[in-house]
C-alpha positions, 0 to 999 in steps of 0.5 A, spaced: 799 197 947 796 192 941 790 192 945 788 199 946 790 200 939 785 195 936 779 198 940 781 204 938 778 203 931 772 200 933 773 192 936 770 190 943 775 189 948 773 181 947 773 182 939 780 184 940 782 178 945 779 174 939 783 177 933 790 178 938 789 170 939 787 168 932 794 172 930 798 168 935 794 161 933 792 161 926 786 158 922 782 155 927 775 153 929 771 156 933 771 151 939 779 151 939 779 159 939 774 158 945 779 153 948 784 159 947 781 165 951 777 161 955 769 163 952 764 158 950 765 156 943 758 159 941 760 166 944 767 166 941 763 163 934 758 169 934 765 174 935 768 170 930 762 172 925 762 179 927 770 180 926 768 177 919 761 182 918 767 188 919 772 185 914 777 184 919 777 175 918 774 171 913 772 164 915 773 157 911 768 150 911 771 144 909 767 138 910 762 141 915 767 145 920 767 152 918 776 156 921 776 162 923 783 167 920 785 174 921 785 179 916 793 180 914 794 186 920 796 191 914 788 190 912 786 194 919 788 201 915 783 198 910 777 197 914 779 204 918 778 208 911 772 204 911 769 206 918 770 213 915 768 212 909 761 210 913 762 216 919 763 221 913 756 219 910 752 219 916 755 226 916 754 227 910 745 225 912 745 229 918 747 235 915 743 236 909 738 234 914 740 240 918 741 244 913 733 243 910 731 244 917 735 252 918 730 255 915 724 253 919 729 253 926 730 260 923 723 262 924 721 259 931 728 263 933 725 269 931 718 268 935 722 267 940 729 272 939 725 280 939 732 283 942 738 282 939 743 277 940 751 278 943 756 273 943 762 275 946 770 270 945 776 270 947 783 268 945 785 266 938 780 261 937 775 265 939 778 270 934 777 265 928 771 263 931 768 271 929 771 270 922 769 263 921 761 266 921 763 271 916 764 265 911 755 264 913 755 271 910 749 271 904 751 278 902 757 283 901 761 284 907 763 290 908 769 292 913 773 297 917 778 293 916 785 293 919 789 287 915 796 289 918 793 287 924 790 280 922 797 279 919 800 280 926 796 275 930 793 270 926 798 270 919 797 262 917 790 263 918 788 269 914 792 265 908 786 260 908 781 264 911 781 269 904 782 263 899 776 260 902 772 266 902 773 267 895 772 261 894 765 262 897 764 267 892 763 271 897 765 278 896 768 284 901 768 292 900 773 294 905 775 300 908 782 302 910 788 305 912 793 307 906 799 305 909 805 301 905 801 294 907 794 297 906 796 298 899 800 292 897 793 289 899 789 292 895 793 290 889 791 282 890 783 285 891 782 281 884 785 274 886 781 276 893 774 278 891 774 285 894 773 293 893 779 297 896 777 304 899 784 307 902 784 313 907 788 317 909 793 313 914 795 320 919 787 321 919 784 315 921 787 310 924 783 303 928 785 298 931 779 294 932 777 291 926 768 291 924 764 287 920 758 288 917 754 282 913 747 279 914 743 282 921 749 281 924 755 286 926 762 283 929 768 287 932 775 283 931 780 286 936 788 283 936 790 287 940 785 285 946 785 278 944 776 278 944 771 278 939 764 280 939 759 278 935 751 282 935 746 280 931 739 284 930 737 286 924 735 294 926 742 294 928 746 291 922 741 295 917 743 301 921 751 300 921 750 298 914 747 305 911 752 308 915 757 304 912 754 306 905 755 313 907 761 313 909 763 309 903 760 314 897 763 320 901 770 318 900 769 316 893 766 323 892 771 325 896 776 321 891 773 324 885 773 332 888 781 331 888 782 328 881 778 333 878 781 339 883 788 337 880 786 337 872 784 344 873 790 346 876 794 342 871 
C-alpha cells in the first residue's frame, strides 16, 4: 500500500524503494543505501539525486562524505501540490495554444465539411454535454425552454449551469409555458441574465427543449434522456428566423390584449 501510494504521486519503482528504505535507516551515504536495497552504488546515488531534485529527499556533505535523508512524509503533500502546479501550468500553455489554433482549424473544417453535422447523446451525462455546448455560444441563445423538465431530470446540474452561463455573460431569450413553475422562473430573469416570454400552458406544451445559437440547433429531452446537436449554418439561421417570428408574434399578441383591456375599462 505504501509503495503504491508513492508510485501514484509520481515516484518510480526504484525511487519508491529507496525512499522507504531511507525512512527506515535515516541519513546514510549512497554506499550503505546501496547495500540495503541491493543495487550498485552508482545507481543508488543517481536515484538519491533524483529524489533530491524532486524535493522528497535532501543531502548533506561533511568531510567529503555525502549523506542522503528523506524529507518528512508530510512534505509529500507539498510535493504533490508542486506536481499539480506544474501540470496546470503546462495545461494552461497547451490550452492557450489550441485556443489560438481553433480559428484556423475551423477554416479547414469549413473547407472539408459541406453538410450539417449531427451528434447524438444519451443519458444524464449526454444531456449535460448538450447543455455544456451552449456555454460556448458567442451570441444570445434563443430557447423554447422547459424549466420544469430541467429541474426534474438534472436539478443540481442546472443550479450550477445558470450561474456559469450568467458569469460568462451569455444572454438567454426563452419562451416557455406560464405554469406556476414558469412564473417563478421568470421572477429570476435579471439574476440569470435572461429575458422570458410566457405563453398559455393549456395551448402550448412541449417536452423536448430546443435552443438556437451560433450555427447550432440543440434538442434535449429529459423525458427520453437523449440530446441532439445539429451544426449547420443554414439550418440554424432558418430556425432562428422562425424563433424570432414567434417571439415578435407573442409580443404583438400581448400588446393587443393590453390595448383591448384598456379600451374596455
